[in-house]
PyMOL Python script that loads the backbone (N, CA, C, O; Angstrom):
from pymol import cmd

cmd.read_pdbstr("""\
ATOM      1  N   MET A   1     180.405   3.951 -33.828  1.00  0.00           N
ATOM      2  CA  MET A   1     181.595   4.209 -33.129  1.00  0.00           C
ATOM      3  C   MET A   1     181.381   4.090 -31.667  1.00  0.00           C
ATOM      4  O   MET A   1     182.359   3.804 -30.976  1.00  0.00           O
ATOM      5  N   ARG A   2     180.118   4.290 -31.053  1.00  0.00           N
ATOM      6  CA  ARG A   2     179.487   4.280 -29.675  1.00  0.00           C
ATOM      7  C   ARG A   2     179.240   2.714 -29.624  1.00  0.00           C
ATOM      8  O   ARG A   2     179.706   2.037 -28.707  1.00  0.00           O
ATOM      9  N   LYS A   3     178.450   2.144 -30.702  1.00  0.00           N
ATOM     10  CA  LYS A   3     178.842   0.315 -30.189  1.00  0.00           C
ATOM     11  C   LYS A   3     180.443  -0.256 -30.126  1.00  0.00           C
ATOM     12  O   LYS A   3     180.850  -1.057 -29.285  1.00  0.00           O
ATOM     13  N   LEU A   4     180.955   0.124 -30.816  1.00  0.00           N
ATOM     14  CA  LEU A   4     182.432  -0.383 -30.801  1.00  0.00           C
ATOM     15  C   LEU A   4     182.902   0.116 -29.538  1.00  0.00           C
ATOM     16  O   LEU A   4     183.757  -0.630 -29.060  1.00  0.00           O
ATOM     17  N   ALA A   5     182.632   1.142 -28.821  1.00  0.00           N
ATOM     18  CA  ALA A   5     183.168   1.672 -27.483  1.00  0.00           C
ATOM     19  C   ALA A   5     182.568   1.009 -26.283  1.00  0.00           C
ATOM     20  O   ALA A   5     183.224   0.677 -25.296  1.00  0.00           O
ATOM     21  N   ILE A   6     181.167   0.821 -26.443  1.00  0.00           N
ATOM     22  CA  ILE A   6     180.646  -0.195 -25.879  1.00  0.00           C
ATOM     23  C   ILE A   6     180.962  -1.592 -25.632  1.00  0.00           C
ATOM     24  O   ILE A   6     181.109  -2.100 -24.521  1.00  0.00           O
ATOM     25  N   LEU A   7     181.080  -2.320 -27.052  1.00  0.00           N
ATOM     26  CA  LEU A   7     181.515  -3.622 -26.948  1.00  0.00           C
ATOM     27  C   LEU A   7     183.006  -3.762 -26.389  1.00  0.00           C
ATOM     28  O   LEU A   7     183.218  -4.619 -25.531  1.00  0.00           O
ATOM     29  N   LEU A   8     184.138  -2.878 -26.888  1.00  0.00           N
ATOM     30  CA  LEU A   8     185.255  -2.524 -26.325  1.00  0.00           C
ATOM     31  C   LEU A   8     185.292  -2.675 -24.566  1.00  0.00           C
ATOM     32  O   LEU A   8     185.954  -3.555 -24.016  1.00  0.00           O
ATOM     33  N   LEU A   9     184.564  -1.786 -23.904  1.00  0.00           N
ATOM     34  CA  LEU A   9     184.443  -1.601 -22.777  1.00  0.00           C
ATOM     35  C   LEU A   9     183.791  -2.993 -22.144  1.00  0.00           C
ATOM     36  O   LEU A   9     184.245  -3.369 -21.063  1.00  0.00           O
ATOM     37  N   ILE A  10     183.006  -3.574 -22.619  1.00  0.00           N
ATOM     38  CA  ILE A  10     182.472  -4.764 -22.311  1.00  0.00           C
ATOM     39  C   ILE A  10     183.662  -5.998 -22.154  1.00  0.00           C
ATOM     40  O   ILE A  10     183.841  -6.797 -21.234  1.00  0.00           O
ATOM     41  N   LEU A  11     184.309  -5.830 -23.295  1.00  0.00           N
ATOM     42  CA  LEU A  11     185.464  -6.802 -23.376  1.00  0.00           C
ATOM     43  C   LEU A  11     186.571  -6.816 -22.212  1.00  0.00           C
ATOM     44  O   LEU A  11     187.124  -7.791 -21.704  1.00  0.00           O
ATOM     45  N   VAL A  12     186.764  -5.198 -21.889  1.00  0.00           N
ATOM     46  CA  VAL A  12     187.789  -5.376 -21.230  1.00  0.00           C
ATOM     47  C   VAL A  12     187.351  -5.686 -19.544  1.00  0.00           C
ATOM     48  O   VAL A  12     188.001  -6.481 -18.864  1.00  0.00           O
ATOM     49  N   VAL A  13     186.203  -4.958 -19.025  1.00  0.00           N
ATOM     50  CA  VAL A  13     186.003  -5.210 -17.774  1.00  0.00           C
ATOM     51  C   VAL A  13     185.410  -6.461 -17.646  1.00  0.00           C
ATOM     52  O   VAL A  13     185.411  -6.887 -16.491  1.00  0.00           O
ATOM     53  N   GLY A  14     184.964  -7.091 -18.387  1.00  0.00           N
ATOM     54  CA  GLY A  14     184.437  -8.699 -18.447  1.00  0.00           C
ATOM     55  C   GLY A  14     185.604  -9.386 -18.191  1.00  0.00           C
ATOM     56  O   GLY A  14     185.705 -10.112 -17.202  1.00  0.00           O
ATOM     57  N   GLY A  15     186.593  -9.209 -19.071  1.00  0.00           N
ATOM     58  CA  GLY A  15     187.747  -9.420 -18.892  1.00  0.00           C
ATOM     59  C   GLY A  15     188.474  -9.549 -17.580  1.00  0.00           C
ATOM     60  O   GLY A  15     188.911 -10.594 -17.098  1.00  0.00           O
ATOM     61  N   ALA A  16     188.536  -8.415 -17.104  1.00  0.00           N
ATOM     62  CA  ALA A  16     188.927  -8.697 -15.580  1.00  0.00           C
ATOM     63  C   ALA A  16     188.167  -8.998 -14.261  1.00  0.00           C
ATOM     64  O   ALA A  16     188.578  -9.041 -13.101  1.00  0.00           O
ATOM     65  N   ILE A  17     186.729  -9.226 -14.877  1.00  0.00           N
ATOM     66  CA  ILE A  17     185.865  -9.705 -13.845  1.00  0.00           C
ATOM     67  C   ILE A  17     186.159 -11.174 -13.860  1.00  0.00           C
ATOM     68  O   ILE A  17     186.343 -11.760 -12.793  1.00  0.00           O
ATOM     69  N   MET A  18     186.220 -11.883 -15.157  1.00  0.00           N
ATOM     70  CA  MET A  18     186.082 -13.382 -15.167  1.00  0.00           C
ATOM     71  C   MET A  18     187.616 -13.780 -15.057  1.00  0.00           C
ATOM     72  O   MET A  18     187.849 -14.982 -14.931  1.00  0.00           O
ATOM     73  N   ALA A  19     188.515 -13.038 -15.085  1.00  0.00           N
ATOM     74  CA  ALA A  19     190.134 -13.687 -14.763  1.00  0.00           C
ATOM     75  C   ALA A  19     190.114 -14.551 -13.630  1.00  0.00           C
ATOM     76  O   ALA A  19     190.577 -15.681 -13.784  1.00  0.00           O
ATOM     77  N   PRO A  20     189.539 -14.134 -12.229  1.00  0.00           N
ATOM     78  CA  PRO A  20     189.902 -14.905 -11.045  1.00  0.00           C
ATOM     79  C   PRO A  20     188.899 -16.188 -11.308  1.00  0.00           C
ATOM     80  O   PRO A  20     189.410 -17.231 -10.898  1.00  0.00           O
ATOM     81  N   ILE A  21     187.703 -16.347 -11.846  1.00  0.00           N
ATOM     82  CA  ILE A  21     186.664 -17.328 -12.386  1.00  0.00           C
ATOM     83  C   ILE A  21     187.547 -18.323 -13.199  1.00  0.00           C
ATOM     84  O   ILE A  21     187.507 -19.520 -12.914  1.00  0.00           O
ATOM     85  N   ILE A  22     188.261 -17.908 -14.101  1.00  0.00           N
ATOM     86  CA  ILE A  22     188.495 -18.577 -15.077  1.00  0.00           C
ATOM     87  C   ILE A  22     189.890 -19.011 -14.144  1.00  0.00           C
ATOM     88  O   ILE A  22     190.091 -20.203 -14.375  1.00  0.00           O
ATOM     89  N   MET A  23     190.809 -18.543 -13.285  1.00  0.00           N
ATOM     90  CA  MET A  23     192.015 -19.090 -12.645  1.00  0.00           C
ATOM     91  C   MET A  23     191.615 -20.296 -11.880  1.00  0.00           C
ATOM     92  O   MET A  23     192.390 -21.234 -11.693  1.00  0.00           O
ATOM     93  N   ALA A  24     190.170 -20.254 -11.359  1.00  0.00           N
ATOM     94  CA  ALA A  24     190.051 -21.501 -10.089  1.00  0.00           C
ATOM     95  C   ALA A  24     190.375 -22.547 -10.609  1.00  0.00           C
ATOM     96  O   ALA A  24     191.223 -23.182  -9.981  1.00  0.00           O
ATOM     97  N   PRO A  25     189.793 -23.248 -12.114  1.00  0.00           N
ATOM     98  CA  PRO A  25     189.907 -24.796 -12.572  1.00  0.00           C
ATOM     99  C   PRO A  25     191.346 -24.733 -13.135  1.00  0.00           C
ATOM    100  O   PRO A  25     191.716 -25.785 -13.655  1.00  0.00           O
ATOM    101  N   GLU A  26     192.119 -23.842 -13.137  1.00  0.00           N
ATOM    102  CA  GLU A  26     193.670 -24.038 -13.563  1.00  0.00           C
ATOM    103  C   GLU A  26     193.833 -24.602 -14.904  1.00  0.00           C
ATOM    104  O   GLU A  26     194.284 -25.670 -15.317  1.00  0.00           O
ATOM    105  N   LEU A  27     193.523 -23.960 -15.250  1.00  0.00           N
ATOM    106  CA  LEU A  27     193.605 -24.490 -17.210  1.00  0.00           C
ATOM    107  C   LEU A  27     194.908 -24.245 -17.495  1.00  0.00           C
ATOM    108  O   LEU A  27     195.603 -23.453 -16.858  1.00  0.00           O
ATOM    109  N   ASP A  28     195.360 -25.047 -18.654  1.00  0.00           N
ATOM    110  CA  ASP A  28     196.508 -24.978 -19.293  1.00  0.00           C
ATOM    111  C   ASP A  28     196.925 -23.533 -19.664  1.00  0.00           C
ATOM    112  O   ASP A  28     196.053 -22.754 -20.047  1.00  0.00           O
ATOM    113  N   PRO A  29     198.137 -23.163 -19.574  1.00  0.00           N
ATOM    114  CA  PRO A  29     198.825 -21.438 -19.801  1.00  0.00           C
ATOM    115  C   PRO A  29     198.610 -21.455 -21.220  1.00  0.00           C
ATOM    116  O   PRO A  29     198.683 -22.378 -22.031  1.00  0.00           O
ATOM    117  N   MET A  30     198.342 -20.295 -21.341  1.00  0.00           N
ATOM    118  CA  MET A  30     198.340 -20.112 -23.246  1.00  0.00           C
ATOM    119  C   MET A  30     199.427 -18.886 -23.335  1.00  0.00           C
ATOM    120  O   MET A  30     199.758 -18.231 -22.347  1.00  0.00           O
ATOM    121  N   PRO A  31     199.911 -18.678 -24.598  1.00  0.00           N
ATOM    122  CA  PRO A  31     200.752 -17.684 -24.747  1.00  0.00           C
ATOM    123  C   PRO A  31     200.938 -16.644 -24.227  1.00  0.00           C
ATOM    124  O   PRO A  31     201.991 -16.212 -23.759  1.00  0.00           O
ATOM    125  N   GLY A  32     199.353 -15.894 -24.298  1.00  0.00           N
ATOM    126  CA  GLY A  32     199.568 -14.419 -23.826  1.00  0.00           C
ATOM    127  C   GLY A  32     199.464 -14.250 -21.966  1.00  0.00           C
ATOM    128  O   GLY A  32     199.407 -13.283 -21.207  1.00  0.00           O
ATOM    129  N   ASP A  33     199.477 -15.682 -21.791  1.00  0.00           N
ATOM    130  CA  ASP A  33     199.283 -15.412 -19.854  1.00  0.00           C
ATOM    131  C   ASP A  33     200.213 -15.240 -19.358  1.00  0.00           C
ATOM    132  O   ASP A  33     201.257 -15.661 -19.856  1.00  0.00           O
ATOM    133  N   PHE A  34     200.194 -14.545 -18.168  1.00  0.00           N
ATOM    134  CA  PHE A  34     201.549 -14.308 -17.588  1.00  0.00           C
ATOM    135  C   PHE A  34     201.497 -15.135 -15.960  1.00  0.00           C
ATOM    136  O   PHE A  34     200.492 -15.749 -15.603  1.00  0.00           O
ATOM    137  N   VAL A  35     202.522 -15.039 -15.252  1.00  0.00           N
ATOM    138  CA  VAL A  35     202.595 -15.561 -13.865  1.00  0.00           C
ATOM    139  C   VAL A  35     202.938 -14.501 -12.974  1.00  0.00           C
ATOM    140  O   VAL A  35     203.826 -13.691 -13.242  1.00  0.00           O
ATOM    141  N   LEU A  36     202.038 -14.468 -11.566  1.00  0.00           N
ATOM    142  CA  LEU A  36     202.143 -13.767 -10.686  1.00  0.00           C
ATOM    143  C   LEU A  36     202.662 -14.078  -9.546  1.00  0.00           C
ATOM    144  O   LEU A  36     201.940 -14.689  -8.758  1.00  0.00           O
ATOM    145  N   ASP A  37     203.800 -13.803  -9.221  1.00  0.00           N
ATOM    146  CA  ASP A  37     204.490 -14.256  -7.903  1.00  0.00           C
ATOM    147  C   ASP A  37     203.778 -13.441  -6.549  1.00  0.00           C
ATOM    148  O   ASP A  37     203.582 -12.228  -6.616  1.00  0.00           O
ATOM    149  N   TRP A  38     203.488 -14.067  -5.574  1.00  0.00           N
ATOM    150  CA  TRP A  38     203.123 -13.184  -4.191  1.00  0.00           C
ATOM    151  C   TRP A  38     203.109 -14.211  -2.961  1.00  0.00           C
ATOM    152  O   TRP A  38     202.536 -15.283  -2.769  1.00  0.00           O
ATOM    153  N   ASN A  39     203.780 -13.609  -2.391  1.00  0.00           N
ATOM    154  CA  ASN A  39     204.136 -14.396  -1.011  1.00  0.00           C
ATOM    155  C   ASN A  39     204.444 -15.579  -1.367  1.00  0.00           C
ATOM    156  O   ASN A  39     203.626 -16.422  -0.999  1.00  0.00           O
ATOM    157  N   HIS A  40     205.387 -15.991  -1.990  1.00  0.00           N
ATOM    158  CA  HIS A  40     206.086 -17.195  -2.863  1.00  0.00           C
ATOM    159  C   HIS A  40     205.240 -18.040  -3.424  1.00  0.00           C
ATOM    160  O   HIS A  40     205.729 -19.169  -3.470  1.00  0.00           O
ATOM    161  N   GLN A  41     204.015 -17.962  -3.938  1.00  0.00           N
ATOM    162  CA  GLN A  41     203.087 -18.387  -4.291  1.00  0.00           C
ATOM    163  C   GLN A  41     203.067 -18.106  -5.921  1.00  0.00           C
ATOM    164  O   GLN A  41     203.433 -17.030  -6.393  1.00  0.00           O
ATOM    165  N   HIS A  42     202.672 -19.025  -6.582  1.00  0.00           N
ATOM    166  CA  HIS A  42     202.698 -18.332  -8.283  1.00  0.00           C
ATOM    167  C   HIS A  42     201.549 -18.636  -8.729  1.00  0.00           C
ATOM    168  O   HIS A  42     201.154 -19.776  -8.483  1.00  0.00           O
ATOM    169  N   TYR A  43     200.820 -17.876  -9.380  1.00  0.00           N
ATOM    170  CA  TYR A  43     199.468 -17.639  -9.731  1.00  0.00           C
ATOM    171  C   TYR A  43     199.793 -17.325 -11.507  1.00  0.00           C
ATOM    172  O   TYR A  43     200.602 -16.539 -11.999  1.00  0.00           O
ATOM    173  N   ASN A  44     198.855 -18.237 -12.169  1.00  0.00           N
ATOM    174  CA  ASN A  44     198.686 -17.838 -13.505  1.00  0.00           C
ATOM    175  C   ASN A  44     197.522 -17.165 -13.748  1.00  0.00           C
ATOM    176  O   ASN A  44     196.396 -17.557 -13.441  1.00  0.00           O
ATOM    177  N   VAL A  45     197.940 -15.665 -14.567  1.00  0.00           N
ATOM    178  CA  VAL A  45     196.858 -15.026 -14.735  1.00  0.00           C
ATOM    179  C   VAL A  45     196.258 -15.544 -16.154  1.00  0.00           C
ATOM    180  O   VAL A  45     197.160 -15.949 -16.887  1.00  0.00           O
ATOM    181  N   PRO A  46     195.324 -15.607 -16.565  1.00  0.00           N
ATOM    182  CA  PRO A  46     194.900 -16.567 -17.692  1.00  0.00           C
ATOM    183  C   PRO A  46     193.854 -15.217 -18.639  1.00  0.00           C
ATOM    184  O   PRO A  46     192.635 -15.120 -18.778  1.00  0.00           O
ATOM    185  N   VAL A  47     194.988 -14.351 -19.136  1.00  0.00           N
ATOM    186  CA  VAL A  47     194.786 -13.006 -20.424  1.00  0.00           C
ATOM    187  C   VAL A  47     193.622 -13.608 -21.041  1.00  0.00           C
ATOM    188  O   VAL A  47     192.452 -13.414 -20.710  1.00  0.00           O
ATOM    189  N   LEU A  48     194.169 -14.571 -22.232  1.00  0.00           N
ATOM    190  CA  LEU A  48     193.526 -14.722 -23.458  1.00  0.00           C
ATOM    191  C   LEU A  48     192.206 -15.601 -22.882  1.00  0.00           C
ATOM    192  O   LEU A  48     191.052 -15.427 -23.274  1.00  0.00           O
ATOM    193  N   TRP A  49     192.579 -16.471 -21.983  1.00  0.00           N
ATOM    194  CA  TRP A  49     191.053 -17.121 -21.492  1.00  0.00           C
ATOM    195  C   TRP A  49     189.929 -16.498 -21.128  1.00  0.00           C
ATOM    196  O   TRP A  49     188.828 -16.999 -21.359  1.00  0.00           O
ATOM    197  N   SER A  50     190.106 -15.113 -20.401  1.00  0.00           N
ATOM    198  CA  SER A  50     189.355 -14.192 -19.740  1.00  0.00           C
ATOM    199  C   SER A  50     188.978 -13.254 -20.807  1.00  0.00           C
ATOM    200  O   SER A  50     187.870 -12.724 -20.729  1.00  0.00           O
ATOM    201  N   LEU A  51     189.768 -12.975 -21.810  1.00  0.00           N
ATOM    202  CA  LEU A  51     189.568 -12.219 -22.637  1.00  0.00           C
ATOM    203  C   LEU A  51     188.538 -12.943 -23.939  1.00  0.00           C
ATOM    204  O   LEU A  51     187.633 -12.311 -24.483  1.00  0.00           O
ATOM    205  N   CYS A  52     188.859 -14.208 -24.238  1.00  0.00           N
ATOM    206  CA  CYS A  52     188.062 -15.037 -24.885  1.00  0.00           C
ATOM    207  C   CYS A  52     186.503 -15.221 -24.411  1.00  0.00           C
ATOM    208  O   CYS A  52     185.398 -15.228 -24.954  1.00  0.00           O
ATOM    209  N   ALA A  53     187.028 -15.364 -23.121  1.00  0.00           N
ATOM    210  CA  ALA A  53     184.960 -15.989 -22.117  1.00  0.00           C
ATOM    211  C   ALA A  53     184.318 -14.632 -22.375  1.00  0.00           C
ATOM    212  O   ALA A  53     183.111 -14.638 -22.619  1.00  0.00           O
ATOM    213  N   SER A  54     185.178 -13.094 -22.344  1.00  0.00           N
ATOM    214  CA  SER A  54     184.439 -11.640 -22.277  1.00  0.00           C
ATOM    215  C   SER A  54     184.180 -11.508 -23.696  1.00  0.00           C
ATOM    216  O   SER A  54     183.099 -10.942 -23.859  1.00  0.00           O
ATOM    217  N   GLY A  55     184.763 -11.814 -24.808  1.00  0.00           N
ATOM    218  CA  GLY A  55     184.353 -11.599 -26.161  1.00  0.00           C
ATOM    219  C   GLY A  55     183.208 -12.330 -26.212  1.00  0.00           C
ATOM    220  O   GLY A  55     182.278 -11.824 -26.840  1.00  0.00           O
ATOM    221  N   PHE A  56     183.014 -13.568 -25.627  1.00  0.00           N
ATOM    222  CA  PHE A  56     181.605 -14.403 -26.035  1.00  0.00           C
ATOM    223  C   PHE A  56     180.346 -13.563 -25.226  1.00  0.00           C
ATOM    224  O   PHE A  56     179.201 -13.312 -25.601  1.00  0.00           O
ATOM    225  N   LEU A  57     181.028 -13.256 -24.016  1.00  0.00           N
ATOM    226  CA  LEU A  57     179.585 -12.313 -23.386  1.00  0.00           C
ATOM    227  C   LEU A  57     179.402 -11.155 -24.185  1.00  0.00           C
ATOM    228  O   LEU A  57     178.211 -10.947 -24.415  1.00  0.00           O
ATOM    229  N   ALA A  58     180.310 -10.197 -24.767  1.00  0.00           N
ATOM    230  CA  ALA A  58     179.757  -9.361 -25.728  1.00  0.00           C
ATOM    231  C   ALA A  58     179.467  -9.436 -26.902  1.00  0.00           C
ATOM    232  O   ALA A  58     179.186  -8.380 -27.469  1.00  0.00           O
ATOM    233  N   LEU A  59     179.434 -10.711 -27.675  1.00  0.00           N
ATOM    234  CA  LEU A  59     178.565 -11.093 -28.396  1.00  0.00           C
ATOM    235  C   LEU A  59     177.433 -11.475 -28.070  1.00  0.00           C
ATOM    236  O   LEU A  59     176.459 -11.442 -28.823  1.00  0.00           O
ATOM    237  N   LEU A  60     177.430 -11.849 -27.000  1.00  0.00           N
ATOM    238  CA  LEU A  60     176.051 -12.481 -26.421  1.00  0.00           C
ATOM    239  C   LEU A  60     175.181 -11.201 -26.359  1.00  0.00           C
ATOM    240  O   LEU A  60     173.986 -11.213 -26.654  1.00  0.00           O
ATOM    241  N   TYR A  61     176.038  -9.792 -25.848  1.00  0.00           N
ATOM    242  CA  TYR A  61     175.132  -8.906 -25.308  1.00  0.00           C
ATOM    243  C   TYR A  61     174.691  -8.366 -26.547  1.00  0.00           C
ATOM    244  O   TYR A  61     173.562  -7.878 -26.580  1.00  0.00           O
ATOM    245  N   SER A  62     175.696  -8.376 -28.011  1.00  0.00           N
ATOM    246  CA  SER A  62     175.077  -7.649 -28.844  1.00  0.00           C
ATOM    247  C   SER A  62     174.016  -8.250 -29.450  1.00  0.00           C
ATOM    248  O   SER A  62     173.206  -7.513 -30.012  1.00  0.00           O
ATOM    249  N   PHE A  63     173.835  -9.473 -29.458  1.00  0.00           N
ATOM    250  CA  PHE A  63     173.020 -10.486 -29.953  1.00  0.00           C
ATOM    251  C   PHE A  63     171.656  -9.943 -29.218  1.00  0.00           C
ATOM    252  O   PHE A  63     170.808  -9.464 -29.970  1.00  0.00           O
ATOM    253  N   TYR A  64     171.425  -9.971 -28.059  1.00  0.00           N
ATOM    254  CA  TYR A  64     170.271  -9.655 -27.280  1.00  0.00           C
ATOM    255  C   TYR A  64     169.676  -8.116 -27.240  1.00  0.00           C
ATOM    256  O   TYR A  64     168.575  -7.687 -26.894  1.00  0.00           O
ATOM    257  N   ARG A  65     170.904  -7.442 -27.755  1.00  0.00           N
ATOM    258  CA  ARG A  65     170.273  -6.044 -28.017  1.00  0.00           C
ATOM    259  C   ARG A  65     169.587  -5.905 -29.059  1.00  0.00           C
ATOM    260  O   ARG A  65     168.837  -4.929 -29.047  1.00  0.00           O
ATOM    261  N   ARG A  66     169.575  -6.677 -30.157  1.00  0.00           N
ATOM    262  CA  ARG A  66     168.821  -6.856 -31.309  1.00  0.00           C
ATOM    263  C   ARG A  66     167.459  -6.758 -31.199  1.00  0.00           C
ATOM    264  O   ARG A  66     166.748  -6.909 -32.192  1.00  0.00           O
TER     265      ARG A  66
END
""", "prot")
cmd.dss("prot")
cmd.show_as("cartoon", "prot")
cmd.util.cbc("prot")
cmd.orient("prot")
């Protein structure tokens, strides 16, 4: 149970950290993404791209722990 909690924490925190990094190349929007309007500019926030990249990091973390 503790390992699952750590992996979920890595997934969520990693997704939040990686969102601006993944926003830079302006990838095509996926269904879970949303648009943030700020100062008359539109920003696509890549939720699914960030979670996928963070999931990859969580898997990498679990493999290196073994």
